[in-house]
DRENRO-518152 format. One line per field, with one value per residue (C-alpha): residue number from 0; residue in three letters; x, y, z. Coordinates in steps of 0.2 Angstrom, whole numbers. Example, Ala and Ser with C-alpha at 12.3 -4.5 7.8 and 13.67 -1.06 7.14 Angstrom:
<rs>
num 0;1
residuo ALA;SER
c1 62;68
c2 -22;-5
c3 39;36
</rs>
This chain:
<rs>
num 0;1;2;3;4;5;6;7;8;9;10;11;12;13;14;15;16;17;18;19;20;21;22;23;24;25;26;27;28;29;30;31;32;33;34;35;36;37;38;39;40;41;42;43;44;45;46;47;48;49;50;51;52;53;54;55;56;57;58;59;60;61;62;63;64;65;66;67;68;69;70;71;72;73;74;75;76;77;78;79;80;81;82;83;84;85;86;87;88;89;90;91;92;93;94;95;96;97;98;99;100;101;102;103;104;105;106;107;108;109;110;111;112;113;114;115;116;117;118;119;120;121;122;123;124;125;126;127;128;129;130;131;132;133;134;135;136;137;138;139;140;141;142;143;144;145;146;147;148;149;150;151;152;153;154;155;156;157;158;159;160;161;162;163;164;165;166;167;168;169;170;171;172;173;174;175;176;177;178;179;180;181;182;183;184;185;186;187;188;189;190;191;192;193;194;195;196;197;198;199;200;201;202;203;204;205;206;207;208;209;210;211;212;213;214;215;216;217;218;219;220;221;222;223;224;225;226;227;228;229;230;231;232;233;234;235;236;237;238;239;240;241;242;243;244;245;246;247;248;249;250;251;252;253;254;255;256;257;258;259;260;261;262;263;264;265;266;267;268;269;270;271;272;273;274;275;276;277;278;279;280;281;282;283;284;285;286;287;288;289;290;291;292;293;294;295;296;297;298;299;300;301;302;303;304;305;306;307;308;309;310;311;312;313;314;315;316;317;318;319;320;321;322;323;324;325;326;327;328;329;330;331;332;333;334;335;336;337;338;339;340;341;342;343;344;345;346;347;348;349;350;351;352;353;354;355;356;357;358;359;360;361;362;363;364;365;366;367;368;369;370;371;372;373;374;375;376;377;378;379;380;381;382;383;384;385;386;387;388;389;390;391;392;393;394;395;396;397;398;399;400;401;402;403;404;405;406;407;408;409;410;411;412;413;414;415;416;417;418;419;420;421;422;423;424;425;426;427;428;429;430;431;432;433;434;435;436;437;438;439;440;441;442;443;444;445;446;447;448;449;450;451;452;453;454;455;456;457;458;459;460;461;462;463;464;465;466;467;468;469;470;471;472;473;474;475;476;477;478;479;480;481;482;483;484;485;486;487;488;489;490;491;492;493;494;495;496;497;498;499;500;501;502;503;504;505;506;507;508;509;510;511;512;513;514;515;516;517;518;519;520;521;522;523;524;525;526;527;528;529;530;531;532;533;534;535;536;537;538;539;540;541;542;543;544;545;546;547;548;549;550;551;552;553;554;555;556;557;558;559;560;561;562;563;564;565;566;567;568;569;570;571;572;573;574;575;576;577;578;579;580;581;582;583;584;585;586;587;588;589;590;591;592;593;594;595;596;597;598;599;600;601;602;603;604;605;606;607;608;609;610;611;612;613;614;615;616;617;618;619;620;621;622;623;624;625;626;627;628;629;630;631;632;633;634;635;636;637;638;639;640;641;642;643;644;645;646;647;648;649;650;651;652;653;654;655;656;657;658;659;660;661;662;663;664;665;666;667;668;669;670;671;672;673;674;675;676;677;678;679;680;681;682;683;684;685;686;687;688;689;690;691;692;693;694;695;696;697;698;699;700;701;702;703;704;705;706;707;708;709;710;711;712;713;714;715;716;717;718;719;720;721;722;723;724;725;726;727;728;729;730;731;732;733;734;735;736;737;738;739;740;741;742;743;744;745;746;747;748;749;750;751;752;753;754;755;756;757;758;759;760;761;762;763;764;765;766;767;768;769;770;771;772;773;774;775;776;777;778;779;780;781;782;783;784;785;786;787;788;789;790;791;792;793;794;795;796;797;798;799;800;801;802;803;804;805;806;807;808;809;810;811;812;813;814;815;816;817;818;819;820;821;822;823;824;825;826;827;828;829;830
residuo MET;LEU;GLY;ILE;PHE;ILE;PHE;LEU;ILE;MET;GLU;ILE;ASN;ASN;ASP;SER;LEU;TYR;PHE;ARG;ALA;GLY;GLU;ASN;VAL;LEU;GLU;VAL;LYS;LYS;PHE;LEU;THR;VAL;ALA;TYR;GLU;GLN;GLY;TYR;ARG;GLU;TRP;ALA;ASP;PHE;LEU;LEU;LYS;ASN;MET;PRO;ASP;VAL;ASP;LEU;VAL;ASN;LEU;THR;THR;SER;ASP;PHE;ILE;GLU;TYR;LEU;LYS;ALA;LEU;LYS;LYS;ASN;TYR;GLU;ARG;VAL;ALA;TRP;ARG;ALA;LYS;ILE;THR;PRO;GLU;LEU;PHE;TYR;HIS;TYR;ILE;LEU;PRO;TYR;ARG;VAL;SER;GLN;GLU;PRO;LEU;GLU;ASN;PHE;THR;SER;LEU;TYR;ALA;ASP;SER;LEU;TYR;GLU;ILE;VAL;LYS;ASP;VAL;LYS;SER;MET;ARG;GLN;ALA;VAL;PHE;ARG;ILE;ASN;GLU;TRP;VAL;TYR;THR;LYS;ALA;ARG;TYR;GLU;PRO;THR;GLU;ARG;TRP;ASP;GLN;THR;ALA;LEU;ALA;THR;VAL;MET;ARG;GLY;ILE;GLY;ARG;CYS;GLU;GLU;LEU;SER;ILE;LEU;LEU;ILE;LYS;ALA;LEU;ARG;THR;VAL;ILE;ILE;PRO;ALA;ARG;HIS;THR;TYR;THR;PRO;TRP;TRP;SER;HIS;THR;ASN;SER;ASN;HIS;ALA;TRP;VAL;GLU;VAL;TRP;VAL;ASP;GLY;ARG;TRP;TYR;ALA;LEU;GLY;ALA;SER;GLU;LEU;THR;ASN;LEU;ASN;ASP;GLY;TRP;PHE;MET;ASN;ASP;ALA;ARG;ARG;THR;ALA;ILE;ILE;LYS;SER;LEU;VAL;PHE;GLY;PRO;ILE;THR;THR;SER;GLN;GLU;ILE;ILE;ASP;ARG;GLN;GLU;LYS;THR;TYR;SER;VAL;ILE;ASN;ALA;THR;SER;ASN;TYR;THR;HIS;GLY;THR;TRP;LEU;THR;VAL;ARG;VAL;LEU;LYS;ASN;LEU;ILE;PRO;GLU;GLU;SER;ALA;ILE;VAL;SER;ILE;ASN;VAL;TYR;ASN;TYR;ALA;SER;LEU;VAL;PRO;CYS;GLY;VAL;LYS;LYS;THR;ASP;SER;ARG;GLY;GLU;VAL;SER;TRP;TYR;LEU;GLY;SER;SER;ASP;LEU;PHE;ILE;TYR;ALA;GLN;LYS;ASP;SER;LEU;ILE;GLY;PHE;GLU;ILE;TRP;ARG;PRO;HIS;ASN;GLU;PRO;SER;ASP;THR;ILE;ILE;ILE;ASN;LEU;THR;TYR;ARG;GLU;LEU;PRO;ASP;THR;ALA;PHE;TRP;LEU;ARG;THR;GLY;ARG;ILE;LEU;THR;PRO;LYS;ALA;LYS;SER;GLU;TYR;ARG;PRO;ASP;PHE;LYS;THR;LEU;ASN;LEU;LEU;ARG;GLN;LYS;HIS;GLU;ARG;GLN;ILE;ASN;ILE;VAL;ASN;GLN;ASP;LEU;GLU;LEU;THR;LEU;ARG;LYS;LEU;ASP;SER;ASN;LEU;VAL;ARG;ILE;PHE;SER;GLN;ALA;TYR;ALA;ARG;ALA;ARG;GLU;LEU;VAL;PRO;TYR;TYR;PHE;ASP;LEU;PRO;GLU;ALA;TYR;LYS;GLU;LEU;PHE;VAL;LYS;TYR;PHE;ILE;ASN;LEU;VAL;SER;LYS;ASP;ILE;VAL;MET;SER;ASP;SER;SER;GLY;LEU;LEU;GLN;GLU;LEU;MET;ALA;LEU;LYS;TYR;ALA;LEU;SER;LEU;ALA;ASP;PRO;GLU;THR;PRO;GLU;SER;ILE;ILE;HIS;ASN;TYR;LEU;ILE;THR;PRO;ARG;ILE;LEU;PHE;GLU;ARG;MET;ASP;LYS;TRP;HIS;ALA;LEU;LEU;GLN;ALA;LYS;LEU;PHE;ASP;THR;LEU;PRO;GLU;LEU;PHE;VAL;PRO;TYR;GLY;PHE;VAL;PRO;VAL;LYS;GLU;LYS;VAL;ARG;ALA;LEU;PHE;ASP;TRP;THR;ASP;ASN;HIS;ILE;ALA;LEU;LYS;GLN;SER;PRO;GLU;PRO;PHE;GLY;PRO;GLN;MET;ASN;PRO;ALA;ASP;VAL;LEU;ARG;ALA;ARG;ARG;GLY;THR;GLN;LEU;GLU;ARG;TYR;ILE;PHE;ILE;ALA;GLY;ALA;LEU;ARG;THR;VAL;GLY;VAL;PRO;ALA;ARG;ILE;LYS;TRP;ASP;TYR;GLU;GLY;VAL;GLU;TYR;TRP;ASP;LYS;THR;TRP;HIS;GLU;TYR;SER;PHE;ASP;LYS;LYS;ALA;ILE;THR;PRO;LYS;HIS;PHE;ILE;ARG;LEU;ARG;PHE;PHE;LYS;ASN;ASN;GLN;ASN;VAL;THR;PRO;GLY;LEU;LYS;TYR;TYR;GLU;ASP;PHE;SER;ILE;SER;GLN;PHE;GLN;ASP;MET;PRO;VAL;ARG;LEU;ASP;LEU;GLU;PRO;GLU;LEU;ILE;ASP;SER;SER;ILE;VAL;VAL;GLN;LEU;ASN;PRO;GLY;VAL;TYR;TYR;LEU;ILE;TYR;GLY;TRP;ARG;ASN;GLY;PHE;GLY;ASP;SER;TYR;VAL;TRP;LEU;LYS;LYS;LEU;GLN;PRO;GLN;PRO;ASP;THR;PHE;GLU;SER;SER;ILE;THR;LEU;SER;PHE;PRO;GLU;ASP;ILE;SER;GLY;GLY;ASP;LEU;VAL;THR;ARG;GLY;TRP;SER;THR;PRO;LYS;VAL;LEU;ARG;LYS;ALA;LEU;GLN;GLY;SER;GLU;PRO;ILE;LEU;ILE;ILE;VAL;PHE;ASP;GLN;SER;GLU;ALA;SER;ARG;ALA;THR;LEU;LEU;HIS;ALA;GLN;PRO;VAL;LEU;ALA;ASN;PHE;SER;GLY;LYS;ILE;LEU;PHE;VAL;PRO;VAL;ALA;GLN;GLU;ASP;ILE;LYS;SER;ASN;LEU;PRO;LYS;GLU;LEU;GLY;ILE;LYS;ASN;TYR;ARG;LEU;ILE;TYR;HIS;PRO;GLY;LEU;VAL;LYS;GLU;LEU;ALA;ILE;LYS;GLU;LEU;PRO;SER;VAL;ILE;TYR;LEU;ARG;ASN;GLN;LYS;CYS;LEU;LEU;TRP;LEU;GLU;GLY;LEU;ASN;LEU;GLU;LEU;GLY;ARG;ILE;LEU;THR;ARG;ILE;ILE;HIS
c1 0;6;18;12;12;23;10;-2;8;-1;-15;-33;-41;-55;-64;-67;-70;-83;-91;-93;-100;-115;-127;-117;-102;-104;-104;-88;-80;-85;-78;-61;-61;-64;-52;-38;-42;-42;-26;-33;-28;-18;-31;-46;-37;-33;-51;-59;-47;-53;-71;-84;-98;-111;-102;-97;-116;-120;-105;-108;-95;-100;-99;-83;-74;-80;-73;-56;-56;-60;-47;-34;-38;-36;-20;-12;-16;-13;3;7;6;25;23;11;19;11;6;-3;-12;-18;-24;-29;-34;-39;-53;-70;-78;-74;-84;-101;-110;-120;-111;-111;-100;-96;-79;-85;-98;-87;-70;-70;-78;-67;-51;-57;-56;-38;-30;-22;-14;3;2;-7;-11;-20;-29;-35;-42;-51;-59;-65;-72;-82;-88;-93;-104;-113;-117;-117;-117;-133;-136;-144;-148;-134;-132;-122;-129;-119;-108;-121;-135;-126;-124;-143;-148;-136;-133;-124;-117;-98;-95;-106;-97;-80;-86;-90;-73;-63;-71;-68;-50;-47;-55;-41;-28;-25;-23;-36;-43;-57;-52;-62;-63;-75;-82;-77;-71;-78;-95;-108;-107;-91;-83;-76;-65;-53;-34;-26;-8;1;19;25;14;-4;-15;-32;-46;-64;-75;-85;-75;-65;-49;-31;-24;-23;-33;-51;-62;-60;-41;-40;-54;-44;-28;-37;-48;-45;-39;-40;-41;-40;-49;-39;-45;-34;-20;-5;12;24;17;28;12;5;-7;-21;-29;-23;-36;-36;-46;-43;-32;-35;-22;-20;-17;-17;1;-4;-13;-4;11;2;6;9;-2;1;-13;-7;-21;-19;-29;-22;-6;-3;-3;-20;-19;-34;-43;-53;-48;-58;-54;-70;-76;-92;-103;-122;-125;-114;-97;-93;-78;-65;-54;-55;-40;-36;-20;-5;5;11;-6;-4;-11;-5;-13;-6;-18;-22;-24;-41;-45;-52;-62;-52;-62;-55;-65;-62;-72;-85;-72;-70;-59;-58;-47;-48;-32;-27;-13;2;10;23;28;23;13;7;-8;-13;-30;-34;-49;-57;-76;-90;-101;-97;-100;-111;-99;-95;-80;-73;-67;-57;-53;-37;-34;-25;-27;-16;-16;-23;-10;-12;-18;-12;-27;-41;-56;-68;-83;-94;-93;-93;-109;-117;-113;-120;-136;-138;-135;-148;-161;-157;-160;-176;-188;-204;-210;-226;-235;-230;-234;-251;-254;-247;-257;-274;-269;-262;-254;-241;-234;-227;-217;-211;-205;-198;-188;-183;-173;-165;-172;-189;-185;-187;-200;-213;-216;-215;-229;-240;-238;-241;-257;-270;-271;-254;-253;-259;-247;-233;-237;-237;-221;-212;-220;-211;-194;-182;-175;-159;-168;-180;-165;-156;-172;-175;-189;-181;-191;-202;-218;-213;-210;-227;-235;-226;-231;-249;-248;-240;-255;-267;-259;-259;-271;-285;-286;-268;-267;-263;-248;-241;-244;-236;-220;-216;-223;-224;-208;-192;-181;-178;-162;-146;-145;-141;-157;-164;-180;-181;-199;-202;-185;-189;-206;-200;-186;-196;-212;-206;-195;-207;-224;-232;-226;-238;-254;-266;-267;-278;-274;-257;-252;-240;-229;-227;-222;-209;-202;-201;-192;-180;-176;-174;-162;-152;-149;-147;-139;-122;-117;-103;-95;-87;-95;-85;-80;-82;-100;-117;-126;-133;-152;-163;-160;-141;-142;-152;-140;-125;-132;-122;-122;-119;-132;-139;-140;-149;-161;-163;-167;-180;-189;-189;-195;-209;-214;-215;-228;-239;-232;-226;-209;-194;-177;-178;-171;-155;-152;-153;-169;-184;-201;-216;-235;-249;-262;-247;-229;-220;-201;-191;-172;-160;-155;-174;-170;-182;-197;-194;-205;-205;-194;-196;-187;-196;-185;-189;-177;-178;-170;-172;-186;-195;-199;-190;-192;-204;-191;-177;-172;-164;-146;-146;-148;-146;-144;-144;-129;-123;-105;-99;-84;-85;-98;-113;-126;-143;-154;-170;-186;-192;-210;-216;-229;-236;-221;-209;-199;-203;-190;-193;-177;-171;-166;-148;-138;-138;-131;-139;-127;-130;-119;-115;-103;-96;-90;-73;-82;-76;-89;-94;-101;-113;-115;-129;-133;-150;-158;-175;-189;-205;-214;-208;-192;-192;-177;-176;-161;-157;-149;-137;-121;-104;-99;-82;-88;-80;-86;-72;-80;-94;-87;-71;-67;-67;-78;-75;-88;-82;-86;-95;-108;-110;-126;-133;-130;-139;-153;-156;-163;-153;-142;-134;-119;-116;-100;-101;-95;-101;-91;-99;-94;-105;-120;-119;-118;-132;-144;-142;-147;-161;-175;-167;-161;-178;-187;-174;-183;-169;-160;-148;-134;-127;-109;-103;-84;-83;-93;-99;-107;-119;-131;-132;-149;-143;-154;-169;-165;-165;-182;-176;-186;-179;-161;-149;-135;-120;-105;-89;-72;-63;-76;-70;-52;-58;-67;-51;-61;-51;-63;-80;-93;-91;-107;-108;-122;-124;-136;-136;-120;-111;-104;-111;-105;-93;-91;-80;-79;-90;-102;-117;-121;-124;-143;-142;-129;-139;-155;-146;-139;-154;-166
c2 0;18;24;35;53;62;74;60;53;65;58;63;74;61;72;86;72;63;80;85;68;71;57;47;45;27;24;35;24;8;15;18;1;-8;3;-1;-19;-20;-10;7;17;31;33;33;45;58;57;59;73;83;78;91;89;85;69;65;64;54;42;23;11;-1;13;20;3;-2;15;11;-7;-1;13;1;-12;0;7;-10;-13;3;5;22;20;22;40;45;53;53;71;68;53;60;77;72;54;48;61;54;71;85;100;103;88;77;61;46;31;33;24;7;6;11;4;-11;-4;11;1;-10;6;10;-7;-9;9;13;32;43;55;42;36;53;54;38;42;59;50;39;55;62;47;48;67;83;101;110;124;118;125;132;118;103;86;70;61;47;59;67;50;46;63;63;82;93;111;113;110;94;87;92;82;67;67;70;56;45;50;47;30;25;33;49;64;77;93;105;121;137;155;162;175;179;196;197;190;184;168;158;142;126;113;100;100;83;78;69;65;79;94;100;102;109;99;102;88;80;91;80;91;89;94;113;115;118;132;141;143;160;166;159;168;185;183;189;174;155;143;125;118;105;92;94;106;107;107;104;111;122;131;147;144;157;151;138;131;116;105;112;122;134;135;150;142;157;155;139;149;166;177;187;201;200;214;221;231;242;249;265;275;293;288;273;255;247;229;217;227;217;218;211;210;212;210;215;200;198;217;218;219;202;196;184;185;191;193;203;214;209;220;230;234;223;208;201;191;184;190;189;203;211;227;225;235;234;237;239;241;241;249;257;266;261;264;258;259;253;243;242;229;235;219;220;206;215;231;240;251;261;262;275;272;288;285;280;278;275;290;289;285;276;268;256;239;233;215;207;205;189;177;162;153;136;122;107;93;75;69;63;56;45;56;45;30;41;50;34;28;45;43;25;31;45;32;21;35;43;29;38;32;36;21;25;43;39;28;42;56;46;45;62;73;79;62;64;79;71;54;62;74;58;51;35;36;33;15;15;28;22;5;12;25;11;0;15;15;25;37;43;44;62;68;59;70;86;81;79;92;107;99;102;88;85;84;71;61;62;56;37;27;22;29;38;31;37;54;55;49;63;76;70;73;90;95;90;102;117;131;125;142;143;146;130;138;142;124;117;128;131;116;100;103;96;109;124;132;124;111;92;84;71;66;74;77;60;61;79;74;59;68;84;76;73;87;101;94;112;112;98;106;109;127;138;131;138;154;151;165;155;139;150;157;141;133;147;146;127;129;142;131;114;117;124;139;135;151;146;137;123;123;104;97;105;114;102;99;100;81;84;99;89;74;85;97;111;121;138;152;149;130;133;144;129;118;129;131;113;110;122;113;97;104;112;130;135;143;149;157;176;185;191;174;182;175;164;169;159;160;165;173;182;181;186;185;180;179;175;193;198;213;207;216;233;244;239;250;251;258;261;261;267;265;277;275;289;296;280;270;253;246;232;224;224;209;208;200;202;221;228;223;230;227;232;236;230;219;216;220;208;207;204;189;198;195;213;216;225;237;251;250;252;240;239;232;229;231;233;250;254;260;251;253;251;243;243;242;240;227;229;216;213;210;227;234;251;251;264;264;274;275;271;273;264;273;268;278;272;280;283;284;286;280;285;271;276;271;277;294;287;272;270;259;247;243;234;228;218;212;217;208;201;190;172;165;150;162;175;167;164;182;190;202;216;207;206;190;181;170;158;147;134;117;105;114;121;139;137;129;141;157;152;145;161;171;160;172;185;171;163;179;186;193;190;175;164;154;140;135;120;118;100;88;78;95;95;83;95;98;115;126;116;117;136;136;143;140;151;145;136;124;127;116;118;111;127;140;141;144;157;166;166;161;164;158;148;152;166;177;189;201;209;222;228;217;227;219;228;216;201;193;178;166;163;178;177;195;190;192;209;216;210;218;234;233;226;238
c3 0;-3;11;25;21;34;42;44;59;70;80;76;89;92;104;91;77;88;93;75;71;82;83;70;82;84;65;64;78;69;52;61;69;53;43;55;55;36;34;29;44;36;22;35;46;32;26;43;48;34;32;32;45;32;28;46;50;35;34;33;36;22;9;14;16;-1;-8;0;-7;-24;-24;-17;-31;-45;-37;-37;-55;-65;-75;-69;-50;-48;-54;-40;-25;-8;-10;-26;-19;-3;-10;-28;-28;-11;-8;-11;-16;-27;-22;-15;-23;-11;-4;-15;-19;-37;-36;-29;-43;-58;-52;-63;-78;-79;-76;-91;-102;-98;-93;-110;-110;-103;-105;-92;-106;-117;-101;-98;-116;-114;-97;-104;-119;-108;-99;-116;-120;-103;-102;-111;-106;-101;-89;-72;-55;-44;-32;-37;-42;-39;-52;-53;-56;-70;-78;-74;-82;-96;-93;-81;-80;-81;-63;-63;-78;-70;-54;-65;-74;-59;-49;-65;-66;-48;-49;-61;-50;-60;-50;-54;-46;-47;-55;-58;-60;-47;-60;-78;-81;-99;-98;-85;-76;-71;-76;-69;-77;-73;-70;-72;-67;-81;-81;-69;-72;-72;-88;-91;-98;-101;-95;-109;-121;-133;-135;-132;-115;-113;-128;-121;-128;-111;-112;-120;-108;-93;-99;-97;-82;-65;-55;-57;-42;-37;-22;-13;0;16;20;8;16;3;-13;-24;-31;-25;-10;-10;6;19;32;44;32;15;4;-11;-24;-35;-52;-63;-67;-76;-89;-91;-86;-73;-61;-42;-35;-18;-11;4;15;24;37;41;31;43;37;43;49;48;35;23;5;-10;-28;-39;-57;-65;-68;-68;-65;-50;-43;-36;-26;-34;-19;-1;12;27;28;38;50;36;30;14;5;-12;-26;-42;-55;-74;-86;-83;-73;-55;-43;-27;-11;7;23;42;56;45;34;16;1;-17;-32;-50;-54;-72;-77;-85;-91;-77;-66;-50;-45;-30;-27;-11;-4;9;20;19;15;25;10;-9;-20;-35;-49;-66;-73;-86;-82;-97;-100;-107;-126;-125;-140;-142;-159;-158;-159;-170;-160;-162;-152;-164;-156;-165;-165;-175;-163;-147;-153;-157;-139;-132;-142;-135;-117;-120;-126;-111;-98;-106;-102;-104;-121;-130;-122;-105;-107;-113;-98;-86;-94;-91;-72;-69;-83;-70;-69;-87;-82;-66;-73;-89;-78;-67;-82;-77;-59;-67;-68;-49;-46;-59;-52;-34;-39;-46;-30;-18;-8;-17;-2;-5;-24;-25;-11;-21;-36;-25;-17;-34;-45;-39;-39;-52;-62;-53;-36;-43;-50;-33;-24;-22;-15;1;15;3;11;28;21;13;29;38;26;27;46;43;32;45;57;44;43;31;24;18;-1;-11;-19;-2;4;-12;-12;7;16;5;-5;2;-6;6;-1;-8;6;3;-5;6;16;32;37;46;55;62;67;77;85;90;95;113;114;108;109;108;90;86;91;76;70;80;97;100;91;77;83;100;90;81;97;105;91;90;108;107;92;101;116;107;90;92;80;68;62;45;31;23;5;3;4;2;16;29;27;43;47;46;57;70;69;70;84;76;60;52;56;39;42;58;49;36;51;58;41;39;57;54;38;47;59;46;46;28;30;19;21;21;5;14;22;39;46;43;36;41;35;47;36;28;29;45;49;64;67;81;83;83;72;59;67;58;48;29;18;-1;-16;-33;-48;-65;-80;-95;-113;-126;-114;-114;-99;-102;-85;-89;-101;-88;-77;-60;-62;-81;-82;-64;-46;-29;-17;0;3;20;22;3;-10;-8;-22;-14;-19;-22;-32;-37;-41;-57;-52;-63;-75;-60;-50;-32;-19;-1;10;27;33;27;13;-4;-21;-38;-50;-68;-83;-102;-109;-126;-139;-131;-114;-107;-94;-91;-73;-64;-45;-38;-19;-13;4;6;16;25;12;-5;-11;-30;-41;-60;-70;-88;-98;-111;-119;-111;-118;-124;-133;-150;-165;-161;-145;-155;-171;-167;-184;-202;-215;-233;-240;-243;-261;-253;-245;-259;-265;-247;-242;-257;-253;-240;-225;-210;-208;-194;-197;-183;-183;-170;-163;-150;-136;-120;-126;-141;-132;-118;-128;-140;-127;-117;-133;-137;-136;-148;-160;-160;-164;-176;-192;-204;-210;-199;-207;-196;-201;-192;-189;-192;-203;-188;-181;-196;-187;-171;-164;-158;-170;-165;-147;-150;-157;-174;-189;-203;-204;-216;-212;-223;-222;-233;-228;-231;-225;-207;-213;-225;-212;-201;-186;-170;-156;-156;-157;-169;-172;-187;-189;-207;-213;-231;-234;-220;-205;-189;-176;-175;-158;-155;-140;-125;-123;-112;-116;-135;-134;-126;-137;-152;-146;-144;-162;-171;-163
</rs>
């Protein structure tokens, strides 16, 4: 077995470990005993020492021992095991999880089948390609909700967003003893959203690879974007002690590597914070980019005794913000292509002034190298199609049967994908008294939550829900009951069944909660539950980067949690006793239903007069407010320790946007992004009042905009397209491939593309892309597919996708690469 990693000689602090395991402490002790007996002592010690609470309270000995057995079996039979150092093994192979996906046992299920794929190869590089090809056949990119699904759920659905595909690939690589890690940019500088990919260690160095993207190493669609973004990070299980890489953050149970130098020659930036010309220690400094209509942090640190913090950064401008003791300061940092730089921030403000500024992005473009890797797309696409047929089991006959019973079942079981094999027969065998509740339980869940649900304990959960409904106010609107009492999803916590467990645990402890509505005031139940939680659920100060938030049952078993997890527990507990509940919009309290929504929090500050802001946006003297969207066009933030975008759901009332807020100072942020991805950002201070405070905003282009900010390339009509481009109608030419960049860019622009009044020409890069369903997915009817082997070369395409807008034979816009602003930019140009 692999030798003992030197720092693992330390004894585990069992008191701390066992305390964190909560009610699962006996299972944790059993796992240690069995692991020691079977020769896995060092591995078990390392995992338990760095395991998040959510995993400790859900650990089962059998699953973890099977995991370790499978890993050992593959370690002993792969050809490259001699290349794996202890550090690589413990940090990048042994960890059973990648990010915040729920706990699962992927490796024990796939150890043999994945080994079969690579057993005849001697090269780690070739093994990486084969494993990624396997991932390609099992899942493709599609945007999904912000919480992570398991690797098994990704296979069962056949789809996943970038982080979920990365989780699948990393677990598959680790299963065959290839070091791999989760790498990401917290936020792109040049477009909305962020991105995650895989770094894989091959023969002495780390390489980038897009999961389910069949490219050579360091050749993914995101490479040029990565070279010009603010910062790139890798999340590592356990504290790194011997790494030669830049450690961005070091904690007791995890590390964060600054991997930016793997992608670009960046700049070491030192930020020096002063107050009254004296260096300020422990000031909080954040580096921020413009993304989804807000200034969002990509890194946060505290200054040292010299008043300094440092980052190794890419080539895009940053809004740098510092704060301490209610004093703030900010600067715009613009890279100068120097190896190091220093800026000084003076803490002089108490509030930010109304202001506007440009944040420019880097103009890095590296020519695409010729790749020796040649995947067999034809065979792999056939395997992918076969898998998609296997997981989509709701055929026409079954759909007809389900529709006769309840039309909602078609949606539920279609969204269940492969999980439907288990849930369909379960539904038919379910007692009639619970079939309607089964539908109500699943109907509001998104697909990934349905796929991650199974039938184990489901009847007990439905019985608990039926009891909760018997305790509820019969006059509560049905929509409130569906959304905030029956559904098991509260926020972003681990998906599981918790109603029955909470009822069983709390029945004897807080019997007053179980009195039917009307006999004990709801506010008394809420107060009693808050008091009990404060006395019996310990407060954990810092959230953990690994593992999802704990669900109500996890919190109860652990008897500890972050403040937000304690609120999740309370919301769940209220639902189990018939009180609809949800997390408050600012995550700082619980809202519960008693004829209307009320709020309560541990600091009791929630009982305040309601304050409002009414916003109206104008363009060319026209009120354009109804067409604007929160996150997409504007947002509201608070600037405290760092900029924080509020998770709001504004109401549109009389062509105005009305927002309810707590008292305080807020900032409206809105901006405009050009064809290069540069952002022009406006900040406007807002102070809500008990009587609605009104603010009118005029939208316009920045005064210093130039034509080159929109049109990034010149245009010469290729011979192949001359006939297709005849006429005066507007034309869009879309050059695309099967990459995530193409899919994400075009799917985000779907409404504009589907309603485009002119002609759309889709130009596939490769012959195998001709059969792509992407135009149909976009709902486009008036389009032509044109493929010619030399066309892409004649167009001199640099990045994909490439979108060209022509009007009267003149090029008005040419965008290349990932751009989630495509729809909005087209709207501005077209109209």
